N, C-alpha and C positions, 0 to 999 in steps of 0.2 A: 816389888817385882824384881826379878834378877835374870840376867842372861849369862850364859857361859860360852866362851869362844875358844877356838883352837889357835894355833900359831899363824894360820892363814886368815884369821878373822872370820872363819866360818862359824855361824851360830850353831852350837851343839845342843843347847837346851835353854828353855825359858821356864821359869817357875814363879811362884807367888808364895810368900811367907811373911808372917809378922816378925820373924827372927831369921833373916837371910843367912847370917853367919852360921847359925846352928844347922839350917837346912843344907847349906853348901857343904858343911862338914859331913852330913849324912850321905850326901851324894858320892863321897869318896869310895863307897862300896860298889858303885855302878861300873859296868865294864867300859863306859866311855870316859870316865873321869880322868884317866892318864893323859887324854888328849887336851884337857883344859889348861890353857896358859893364862887366861884372865877371866874375870867376871865383873859385871857391872850391876849396881843396884839402883833402882829408880823408886823413890818413895811417893806414896799417895796418902791423903788424909783419910780416905774411906776404903775399906777392903773391897767393896764392890768395884770401885774405880781401878784398883790394882788388878783384880781378877779380870775385868773387862779388857784392860790393856794387855794382860797376859794372853788372852784369847786373840786379840787383834794382832799381836806380834806373831803368835803361832800361825795365823792365817796369812800374814804378809811376808814374814821373814823366813818361814819354813825351817825351823830347827830340825836337826838330823835325828834327835832322840826325844822321846816323851810325847805325851799328848796333853793338851790343856785341860784343866778342870772345867767343869761346867759352872759358870758364874751364876746361874740361876739358883736361887735359894741360899746363897751364902749370906752371912751376916751383913746387914746394911743394904742388901739388894731390894729393889721394890718387890713386895710380896714375900720376901724371905724373912728369916728370923731377925729380931731387932739387934742393932749394934749396941750391945751393952757391956762389951769387954774393953777394958783399957788397953793401951799399947799398940793400937793399930797404926799410929803415925810415928814418924821418926822421932826418936828421943833426943833431946838436946844434950 
């Protein structure tokens, strides 16, 4: 899960990806991207936990842009598809 902040430490965006570097690069096309001065990445062992945390952050920290994905039905979530893809946790 990653967060993007502006110079005043306002949360601009929160997202979730197995490859945050690639995803952050993709965000460079967004109209809010020029405001980003820093980003933070928080790693989780299971994608469900990362998506749940993304949703929690979106509800409590109120990012200015974007809407959280629904974590219901993602890989590894109870009742969702099985977690059978490698690479969901931080690589050493």
